[in-house]
C-alpha positions, 0 to 999 in steps of 0.5 A: 580751726587750724592750730595756726589760727588759734589766738595766743594769749600774750599776758607777758607783753600786755601793753597796760600797766599791771595796776590797770589791767582788766584782770586786776581792776573792775573797769580795767583795760585789756588788749584784744587777745586778753584771755580773761575776756576771750576765754570767759568760759574757761575762766568759769570752769577753772573757778568750779575746779578751784572752789568745788572740785578735787583741787578746791582744798589745795587751791585754798591753802595755796592762796592762804600760803601766798598771803602768809609769806608777806607782812605789813599789809595792814598799812596798805600794799606799799608797806607789804614786805616778803618775810619767808624763803621758799623752803619755809613756804614749802614746810608751812604749806605741807603742814596746812595740807596735813601732809606727813610723807614728803618726796624729794627728787633731786639732781645728784649735782645738788646732793649737798643741798639735798642733804640739807633740805632732807634734814630741814624737812625731817626736823619739821616732823615729816617722813622724807623719801629722797631719790637722786636722779641717777638712782636705778643705775641704768646706762645712757646707752639704753636711750640710744646715746653713744659715748660721744654724746655723753657728759664724759665721752671716755666713760664705758658706762655713764648712768642716765638721769632717770626721772621716771624711776624717781617718780615711780619710787616716790609713788611706791613710797606713797608720798603726799607731796613731792619737792623737786630740787635741780632736775634738768630741763625735760627731766623735771617734765618727765617726773611730773608726768609720772608722779602720782602726788602733787609737787612743787619746785624748790629750785631749778638747775642752772649750771652757769648761774649757781641755780639762779636762772633769772640772772640771765634775764636780769642781764638781758640788756647787758651781758646777755644781750645776745639773747635779743637775737634768735639762738643758732640751731 
């Protein structure tokens, strides 16, 4: 089948209220392209992986950690409230998994935040290997990038962000679990591609919104209404 003919799952624009969707209710509603119905075989395969495969313990502890981030459930869903920030969740999950060596791959632009995160993790008994994005000291020129394409066009040497080196360095450190802090779009992808240990993201980079990229989404109908139209090439 041509890739243009492969149906696309579109849960993000499901026409039914989340409480009525088939994936949440035994007799729920579903559109024709619902992946829960259309891809039943894959759903079955995923359960086998999550319950019997190599990721079974990881999946179970992740689900338990999710529930541990809320309180008030004994009074019904309406009373449920969030009680833990993500950094606490990361510490607790790492403990659940019995991890001892954590990796911290961070953007040098968040070096102050990285220092605090490193301290929090070590305070909680973990051995931490932290690697900044500029580690390795390799020039952007090696990527075929000229001065005019650099952040600082006047720099004779501008060091590239090297997420592959970050991943390989943490592989060398034999980390049990990696935490990403502020890597750029694409750089985070390369890191996950080359890292051997499982990982999570503490925060992503958003230079405009102080690393809160959802700010533009929350203002979709106001200041960022221009996003309703295609961006220029």
